[in-house]
PDB file of N, CA, C and O in Angstrom, chain B, residues numbered from 101:
ATOM      1  N   MET B 101     118.101  32.841-239.927  1.00  0.00           N
ATOM      2  CA  MET B 101     119.079  33.228-238.939  1.00  0.00           C
ATOM      3  C   MET B 101     118.490  32.970-237.557  1.00  0.00           C
ATOM      4  O   MET B 101     117.324  33.273-237.304  1.00  0.00           O
ATOM      5  N   PHE B 102     119.286  32.421-236.685  1.00  0.00           N
ATOM      6  CA  PHE B 102     118.864  32.154-235.320  1.00  0.00           C
ATOM      7  C   PHE B 102     119.713  32.968-234.352  1.00  0.00           C
ATOM      8  O   PHE B 102     120.908  33.161-234.572  1.00  0.00           O
ATOM      9  N   ALA B 103     119.094  33.435-233.294  1.00  0.00           N
ATOM     10  CA  ALA B 103     119.827  34.185-232.270  1.00  0.00           C
ATOM     11  C   ALA B 103     119.466  33.606-230.911  1.00  0.00           C
ATOM     12  O   ALA B 103     118.330  33.189-230.685  1.00  0.00           O
ATOM     13  N   GLN B 104     120.426  33.584-230.022  1.00  0.00           N
ATOM     14  CA  GLN B 104     120.172  33.095-228.674  1.00  0.00           C
ATOM     15  C   GLN B 104     119.852  34.251-227.749  1.00  0.00           C
ATOM     16  O   GLN B 104     120.406  35.344-227.867  1.00  0.00           O
ATOM     17  N   GLU B 105     118.941  33.978-226.824  1.00  0.00           N
ATOM     18  CA  GLU B 105     118.690  34.954-225.771  1.00  0.00           C
ATOM     19  C   GLU B 105     119.787  34.808-224.735  1.00  0.00           C
ATOM     20  O   GLU B 105     120.372  33.735-224.588  1.00  0.00           O
ATOM     21  N   GLY B 106     120.067  35.882-224.019  1.00  0.00           N
ATOM     22  CA  GLY B 106     121.149  35.859-223.052  1.00  0.00           C
ATOM     23  C   GLY B 106     120.692  36.133-221.640  1.00  0.00           C
ATOM     24  O   GLY B 106     119.530  36.447-221.381  1.00  0.00           O
ATOM     25  N   THR B 107     121.644  36.003-220.734  1.00  0.00           N
ATOM     26  CA  THR B 107     121.430  36.238-219.313  1.00  0.00           C
ATOM     27  C   THR B 107     122.525  37.165-218.818  1.00  0.00           C
ATOM     28  O   THR B 107     123.677  37.059-219.237  1.00  0.00           O
ATOM     29  N   LEU B 108     122.163  38.067-217.935  1.00  0.00           N
ATOM     30  CA  LEU B 108     123.126  38.966-217.310  1.00  0.00           C
ATOM     31  C   LEU B 108     122.940  38.856-215.806  1.00  0.00           C
ATOM     32  O   LEU B 108     121.820  38.946-215.303  1.00  0.00           O
ATOM     33  N   HIS B 109     124.036  38.662-215.094  1.00  0.00           N
ATOM     34  CA  HIS B 109     123.945  38.639-213.636  1.00  0.00           C
ATOM     35  C   HIS B 109     125.214  39.237-213.053  1.00  0.00           C
ATOM     36  O   HIS B 109     126.266  39.253-213.693  1.00  0.00           O
ATOM     37  N   GLY B 110     125.094  39.727-211.831  1.00  0.00           N
ATOM     38  CA  GLY B 110     126.241  40.347-211.178  1.00  0.00           C
ATOM     39  C   GLY B 110     125.858  40.843-209.801  1.00  0.00           C
ATOM     40  O   GLY B 110     124.782  40.537-209.286  1.00  0.00           O
ATOM     41  N   THR B 111     126.764  41.619-209.210  1.00  0.00           N
ATOM     42  CA  THR B 111     126.551  42.164-207.879  1.00  0.00           C
ATOM     43  C   THR B 111     126.820  43.662-207.905  1.00  0.00           C
ATOM     44  O   THR B 111     127.842  44.109-208.426  1.00  0.00           O
ATOM     45  N   VAL B 112     125.903  44.428-207.344  1.00  0.00           N
ATOM     46  CA  VAL B 112     126.065  45.883-207.243  1.00  0.00           C
ATOM     47  C   VAL B 112     126.665  46.183-205.872  1.00  0.00           C
ATOM     48  O   VAL B 112     126.166  45.720-204.846  1.00  0.00           O
ATOM     49  N   LYS B 113     127.750  46.971-205.874  1.00  0.00           N
ATOM     50  CA  LYS B 113     128.403  47.341-204.615  1.00  0.00           C
ATOM     51  C   LYS B 113     128.678  48.839-204.593  1.00  0.00           C
ATOM     52  O   LYS B 113     128.971  49.443-205.625  1.00  0.00           O
ATOM     53  N   VAL B 114     128.580  49.426-203.414  1.00  0.00           N
ATOM     54  CA  VAL B 114     128.959  50.821-203.185  1.00  0.00           C
ATOM     55  C   VAL B 114     129.999  50.798-202.081  1.00  0.00           C
ATOM     56  O   VAL B 114     129.748  50.270-200.998  1.00  0.00           O
ATOM     57  N   ASP B 115     131.154  51.364-202.347  1.00  0.00           N
ATOM     58  CA  ASP B 115     132.268  51.347-201.395  1.00  0.00           C
ATOM     59  C   ASP B 115     132.573  49.927-200.925  1.00  0.00           C
ATOM     60  O   ASP B 115     132.897  49.710-199.757  1.00  0.00           O
ATOM     61  N   GLY B 116     132.467  48.957-201.845  1.00  0.00           N
ATOM     62  CA  GLY B 116     132.803  47.570-201.546  1.00  0.00           C
ATOM     63  C   GLY B 116     131.728  46.783-200.823  1.00  0.00           C
ATOM     64  O   GLY B 116     131.907  45.597-200.547  1.00  0.00           O
ATOM     65  N   GLU B 117     130.610  47.430-200.511  1.00  0.00           N
ATOM     66  CA  GLU B 117     129.524  46.757-199.791  1.00  0.00           C
ATOM     67  C   GLU B 117     128.359  46.462-200.736  1.00  0.00           C
ATOM     68  O   GLU B 117     127.993  47.316-201.545  1.00  0.00           O
ATOM     69  N   PRO B 118     127.769  45.262-200.645  1.00  0.00           N
ATOM     70  CA  PRO B 118     126.615  44.932-201.483  1.00  0.00           C
ATOM     71  C   PRO B 118     125.496  45.961-201.296  1.00  0.00           C
ATOM     72  O   PRO B 118     125.256  46.440-200.188  1.00  0.00           O
ATOM     73  N   THR B 119     124.817  46.290-202.398  1.00  0.00           N
ATOM     74  CA  THR B 119     123.792  47.318-202.377  1.00  0.00           C
ATOM     75  C   THR B 119     122.428  46.721-202.715  1.00  0.00           C
ATOM     76  O   THR B 119     122.195  46.262-203.833  1.00  0.00           O
ATOM     77  N   GLU B 120     121.536  46.737-201.729  1.00  0.00           N
ATOM     78  CA  GLU B 120     120.189  46.212-201.891  1.00  0.00           C
ATOM     79  C   GLU B 120     119.290  47.243-202.571  1.00  0.00           C
ATOM     80  O   GLU B 120     119.418  48.443-202.327  1.00  0.00           O
ATOM     81  N   PHE B 121     118.401  46.782-203.408  1.00  0.00           N
ATOM     82  CA  PHE B 121     117.398  47.606-204.092  1.00  0.00           C
ATOM     83  C   PHE B 121     117.967  48.573-205.127  1.00  0.00           C
ATOM     84  O   PHE B 121     117.314  49.562-205.462  1.00  0.00           O
ATOM     85  N   ALA B 122     119.169  48.309-205.641  1.00  0.00           N
ATOM     86  CA  ALA B 122     119.672  49.093-206.771  1.00  0.00           C
ATOM     87  C   ALA B 122     118.896  48.661-208.010  1.00  0.00           C
ATOM     88  O   ALA B 122     118.483  47.506-208.115  1.00  0.00           O
ATOM     89  N   THR B 123     118.698  49.577-208.940  1.00  0.00           N
ATOM     90  CA  THR B 123     118.003  49.262-210.185  1.00  0.00           C
ATOM     91  C   THR B 123     119.030  49.081-211.287  1.00  0.00           C
ATOM     92  O   THR B 123     119.898  49.932-211.486  1.00  0.00           O
ATOM     93  N   ILE B 124     118.929  47.974-212.000  1.00  0.00           N
ATOM     94  CA  ILE B 124     119.814  47.677-213.115  1.00  0.00           C
ATOM     95  C   ILE B 124     118.926  47.505-214.341  1.00  0.00           C
ATOM     96  O   ILE B 124     117.977  46.722-214.312  1.00  0.00           O
ATOM     97  N   HIS B 125     119.224  48.231-215.421  1.00  0.00           N
ATOM     98  CA  HIS B 125     118.427  48.040-216.629  1.00  0.00           C
ATOM     99  C   HIS B 125     119.295  48.234-217.863  1.00  0.00           C
ATOM    100  O   HIS B 125     120.396  48.781-217.802  1.00  0.00           O
ATOM    101  N   LEU B 126     118.762  47.766-218.982  1.00  0.00           N
ATOM    102  CA  LEU B 126     119.454  47.908-220.255  1.00  0.00           C
ATOM    103  C   LEU B 126     118.927  49.167-220.923  1.00  0.00           C
ATOM    104  O   LEU B 126     117.728  49.301-221.164  1.00  0.00           O
ATOM    105  N   LYS B 127     119.831  50.084-221.217  1.00  0.00           N
ATOM    106  CA  LYS B 127     119.467  51.403-221.751  1.00  0.00           C
ATOM    107  C   LYS B 127     118.573  51.274-222.980  1.00  0.00           C
ATOM    108  O   LYS B 127     118.787  50.420-223.840  1.00  0.00           O
ATOM    109  N   ASN B 128     117.572  52.139-223.040  1.00  0.00           N
ATOM    110  CA  ASN B 128     116.608  52.219-224.135  1.00  0.00           C
ATOM    111  C   ASN B 128     115.752  50.966-224.283  1.00  0.00           C
ATOM    112  O   ASN B 128     115.247  50.677-225.368  1.00  0.00           O
ATOM    113  N   THR B 129     115.591  50.222-223.185  1.00  0.00           N
ATOM    114  CA  THR B 129     114.697  49.063-223.160  1.00  0.00           C
ATOM    115  C   THR B 129     113.893  49.118-221.864  1.00  0.00           C
ATOM    116  O   THR B 129     114.111  49.990-221.023  1.00  0.00           O
ATOM    117  N   GLU B 130     112.981  48.197-221.717  1.00  0.00           N
ATOM    118  CA  GLU B 130     112.257  48.055-220.461  1.00  0.00           C
ATOM    119  C   GLU B 130     112.725  46.802-219.729  1.00  0.00           C
ATOM    120  O   GLU B 130     112.026  46.285-218.857  1.00  0.00           O
ATOM    121  N   ILE B 131     113.901  46.322-220.086  1.00  0.00           N
ATOM    122  CA  ILE B 131     114.479  45.114-219.492  1.00  0.00           C
ATOM    123  C   ILE B 131     115.323  45.514-218.291  1.00  0.00           C
ATOM    124  O   ILE B 131     116.201  46.369-218.403  1.00  0.00           O
ATOM    125  N   GLY B 132     115.058  44.895-217.136  1.00  0.00           N
ATOM    126  CA  GLY B 132     115.836  45.243-215.961  1.00  0.00           C
ATOM    127  C   GLY B 132     115.515  44.382-214.765  1.00  0.00           C
ATOM    128  O   GLY B 132     114.726  43.440-214.846  1.00  0.00           O
ATOM    129  N   ALA B 133     116.145  44.722-213.643  1.00  0.00           N
ATOM    130  CA  ALA B 133     115.975  43.982-212.393  1.00  0.00           C
ATOM    131  C   ALA B 133     116.348  44.890-211.232  1.00  0.00           C
ATOM    132  O   ALA B 133     116.875  45.987-211.417  1.00  0.00           O
ATOM    133  N   THR B 134     116.061  44.406-210.040  1.00  0.00           N
ATOM    134  CA  THR B 134     116.436  45.096-208.804  1.00  0.00           C
ATOM    135  C   THR B 134     117.338  44.166-208.009  1.00  0.00           C
ATOM    136  O   THR B 134     117.070  42.969-207.915  1.00  0.00           O
ATOM    137  N   SER B 135     118.407  44.711-207.438  1.00  0.00           N
ATOM    138  CA  SER B 135     119.329  43.868-206.663  1.00  0.00           C
ATOM    139  C   SER B 135     118.699  43.420-205.348  1.00  0.00           C
ATOM    140  O   SER B 135     117.890  44.128-204.749  1.00  0.00           O
ATOM    141  N   LYS B 136     119.090  42.236-204.923  1.00  0.00           N
ATOM    142  CA  LYS B 136     118.580  41.649-203.676  1.00  0.00           C
ATOM    143  C   LYS B 136     119.432  42.116-202.487  1.00  0.00           C
ATOM    144  O   LYS B 136     120.323  42.948-202.656  1.00  0.00           O
ATOM    145  N   ALA B 137     119.167  41.591-201.302  1.00  0.00           N
ATOM    146  CA  ALA B 137     119.866  41.998-200.072  1.00  0.00           C
ATOM    147  C   ALA B 137     121.377  41.833-200.183  1.00  0.00           C
ATOM    148  O   ALA B 137     122.125  42.604-199.582  1.00  0.00           O
ATOM    149  N   ASP B 138     121.840  40.831-200.949  1.00  0.00           N
ATOM    150  CA  ASP B 138     123.277  40.593-201.099  1.00  0.00           C
ATOM    151  C   ASP B 138     123.875  41.369-202.274  1.00  0.00           C
ATOM    152  O   ASP B 138     125.041  41.180-202.619  1.00  0.00           O
ATOM    153  N   GLY B 139     123.062  42.249-202.891  1.00  0.00           N
ATOM    154  CA  GLY B 139     123.512  43.061-204.017  1.00  0.00           C
ATOM    155  C   GLY B 139     123.423  42.363-205.361  1.00  0.00           C
ATOM    156  O   GLY B 139     123.676  42.979-206.396  1.00  0.00           O
ATOM    157  N   HIS B 140     123.063  41.071-205.360  1.00  0.00           N
ATOM    158  CA  HIS B 140     123.034  40.293-206.592  1.00  0.00           C
ATOM    159  C   HIS B 140     121.775  40.592-207.411  1.00  0.00           C
ATOM    160  O   HIS B 140     120.694  40.811-206.865  1.00  0.00           O
ATOM    161  N   PHE B 141     121.951  40.595-208.748  1.00  0.00           N
ATOM    162  CA  PHE B 141     120.820  40.737-209.665  1.00  0.00           C
ATOM    163  C   PHE B 141     120.965  39.716-210.781  1.00  0.00           C
ATOM    164  O   PHE B 141     122.055  39.204-211.038  1.00  0.00           O
ATOM    165  N   HIS B 142     119.851  39.429-211.438  1.00  0.00           N
ATOM    166  CA  HIS B 142     119.819  38.416-212.490  1.00  0.00           C
ATOM    167  C   HIS B 142     118.757  38.829-213.504  1.00  0.00           C
ATOM    168  O   HIS B 142     117.596  39.023-213.144  1.00  0.00           O
ATOM    169  N   ILE B 143     119.150  38.965-214.770  1.00  0.00           N
ATOM    170  CA  ILE B 143     118.223  39.313-215.848  1.00  0.00           C
ATOM    171  C   ILE B 143     118.309  38.209-216.894  1.00  0.00           C
ATOM    172  O   ILE B 143     119.392  37.906-217.395  1.00  0.00           O
ATOM    173  N   GLU B 144     117.163  37.604-217.224  1.00  0.00           N
ATOM    174  CA  GLU B 144     117.115  36.520-218.206  1.00  0.00           C
ATOM    175  C   GLU B 144     116.383  36.954-219.466  1.00  0.00           C
ATOM    176  O   GLU B 144     115.747  38.007-219.510  1.00  0.00           O
ATOM    177  N   ASN B 145     116.493  36.111-220.489  1.00  0.00           N
ATOM    178  CA  ASN B 145     115.754  36.285-221.753  1.00  0.00           C
ATOM    179  C   ASN B 145     116.038  37.617-222.441  1.00  0.00           C
ATOM    180  O   ASN B 145     115.128  38.275-222.947  1.00  0.00           O
ATOM    181  N   ILE B 146     117.306  38.002-222.453  1.00  0.00           N
ATOM    182  CA  ILE B 146     117.712  39.234-223.127  1.00  0.00           C
ATOM    183  C   ILE B 146     117.902  38.915-224.611  1.00  0.00           C
ATOM    184  O   ILE B 146     118.699  38.042-224.954  1.00  0.00           O
ATOM    185  N   PRO B 147     117.183  39.607-225.493  1.00  0.00           N
ATOM    186  CA  PRO B 147     117.360  39.364-226.928  1.00  0.00           C
ATOM    187  C   PRO B 147     118.804  39.629-227.353  1.00  0.00           C
ATOM    188  O   PRO B 147     119.476  40.492-226.789  1.00  0.00           O
ATOM    189  N   ALA B 148     119.273  38.883-228.348  1.00  0.00           N
ATOM    190  CA  ALA B 148     120.623  39.070-228.856  1.00  0.00           C
ATOM    191  C   ALA B 148     120.831  40.522-229.260  1.00  0.00           C
ATOM    192  O   ALA B 148     119.930  41.145-229.820  1.00  0.00           O
ATOM    193  N   GLY B 149     122.006  41.063-228.981  1.00  0.00           N
ATOM    194  CA  GLY B 149     122.309  42.439-229.325  1.00  0.00           C
ATOM    195  C   GLY B 149     123.370  42.998-228.410  1.00  0.00           C
ATOM    196  O   GLY B 149     123.931  42.285-227.577  1.00  0.00           O
ATOM    197  N   THR B 150     123.642  44.272-228.568  1.00  0.00           N
ATOM    198  CA  THR B 150     124.609  44.987-227.741  1.00  0.00           C
ATOM    199  C   THR B 150     123.841  46.008-226.913  1.00  0.00           C
ATOM    200  O   THR B 150     123.010  46.749-227.440  1.00  0.00           O
ATOM    201  N   TYR B 151     124.124  46.043-225.617  1.00  0.00           N
ATOM    202  CA  TYR B 151     123.387  46.910-224.710  1.00  0.00           C
ATOM    203  C   TYR B 151     124.330  47.679-223.797  1.00  0.00           C
ATOM    204  O   TYR B 151     125.448  47.242-223.525  1.00  0.00           O
ATOM    205  N   GLU B 152     123.864  48.823-223.331  1.00  0.00           N
ATOM    206  CA  GLU B 152     124.546  49.570-222.277  1.00  0.00           C
ATOM    207  C   GLU B 152     123.788  49.280-220.989  1.00  0.00           C
ATOM    208  O   GLU B 152     122.572  49.458-220.920  1.00  0.00           O
ATOM    209  N   VAL B 153     124.518  48.830-219.968  1.00  0.00           N
ATOM    210  CA  VAL B 153     123.910  48.497-218.685  1.00  0.00           C
ATOM    211  C   VAL B 153     123.958  49.727-217.787  1.00  0.00           C
ATOM    212  O   VAL B 153     125.005  50.356-217.637  1.00  0.00           O
ATOM    213  N   ILE B 154     122.824  50.060-217.196  1.00  0.00           N
ATOM    214  CA  ILE B 154     122.710  51.219-216.317  1.00  0.00           C
ATOM    215  C   ILE B 154     122.395  50.734-214.903  1.00  0.00           C
ATOM    216  O   ILE B 154     121.489  49.925-214.707  1.00  0.00           O
ATOM    217  N   ALA B 155     123.142  51.228-213.928  1.00  0.00           N
ATOM    218  CA  ALA B 155     122.864  50.931-212.520  1.00  0.00           C
ATOM    219  C   ALA B 155     122.543  52.247-211.822  1.00  0.00           C
ATOM    220  O   ALA B 155     123.256  53.237-211.984  1.00  0.00           O
ATOM    221  N   SER B 156     121.461  52.246-211.041  1.00  0.00           N
ATOM    222  CA  SER B 156     121.095  53.458-210.313  1.00  0.00           C
ATOM    223  C   SER B 156     120.610  53.088-208.917  1.00  0.00           C
ATOM    224  O   SER B 156     120.139  51.980-208.663  1.00  0.00           O
ATOM    225  N   TYR B 157     120.747  54.067-208.024  1.00  0.00           N
ATOM    226  CA  TYR B 157     120.352  53.871-206.626  1.00  0.00           C
ATOM    227  C   TYR B 157     120.023  55.238-206.053  1.00  0.00           C
ATOM    228  O   TYR B 157     120.745  56.206-206.291  1.00  0.00           O
ATOM    229  N   VAL B 158     118.946  55.318-205.305  1.00  0.00           N
ATOM    230  CA  VAL B 158     118.512  56.588-204.743  1.00  0.00           C
ATOM    231  C   VAL B 158     119.653  57.237-203.949  1.00  0.00           C
ATOM    232  O   VAL B 158     120.250  56.606-203.077  1.00  0.00           O
ATOM    233  N   GLY B 159     119.941  58.484-204.257  1.00  0.00           N
ATOM    234  CA  GLY B 159     120.979  59.221-203.540  1.00  0.00           C
ATOM    235  C   GLY B 159     122.352  59.134-204.182  1.00  0.00           C
ATOM    236  O   GLY B 159     123.292  59.765-203.697  1.00  0.00           O
ATOM    237  N   PHE B 160     122.499  58.360-205.276  1.00  0.00           N
ATOM    238  CA  PHE B 160     123.779  58.218-205.944  1.00  0.00           C
ATOM    239  C   PHE B 160     123.649  58.592-207.406  1.00  0.00           C
ATOM    240  O   PHE B 160     122.566  58.498-207.983  1.00  0.00           O
ATOM    241  N   GLU B 161     124.751  59.018-208.006  1.00  0.00           N
ATOM    242  CA  GLU B 161     124.778  59.344-209.418  1.00  0.00           C
ATOM    243  C   GLU B 161     124.641  58.063-210.230  1.00  0.00           C
ATOM    244  O   GLU B 161     125.218  57.035-209.876  1.00  0.00           O
ATOM    245  N   GLN B 162     123.881  58.123-211.313  1.00  0.00           N
ATOM    246  CA  GLN B 162     123.700  56.967-212.202  1.00  0.00           C
ATOM    247  C   GLN B 162     125.002  56.669-212.924  1.00  0.00           C
ATOM    248  O   GLN B 162     125.688  57.590-213.367  1.00  0.00           O
ATOM    249  N   VAL B 163     125.354  55.390-213.049  1.00  0.00           N
ATOM    250  CA  VAL B 163     126.554  54.992-213.771  1.00  0.00           C
ATOM    251  C   VAL B 163     126.198  53.971-214.835  1.00  0.00           C
ATOM    252  O   VAL B 163     125.191  53.271-214.731  1.00  0.00           O
ATOM    253  N   SER B 164     127.041  53.893-215.867  1.00  0.00           N
ATOM    254  CA  SER B 164     126.845  52.886-216.912  1.00  0.00           C
ATOM    255  C   SER B 164     128.177  52.280-217.291  1.00  0.00           C
ATOM    256  O   SER B 164     128.234  51.408-218.157  1.00  0.00           O
TER     257      SER B 164
END
């Protein structure tokens, strides 16, 4: 059986504005990234599977 690794990318926004330095990770893993100045993040080489994506930022409630 063969499985492909995946990529996840997107933009974190708060009140419609890009959010720099937000933490994005896949729940129950050590896989993650931090958003850049434009709010964009990019995570590569994600093993095949189903994941819950968690976004967090200092001073805000964590969302998934």
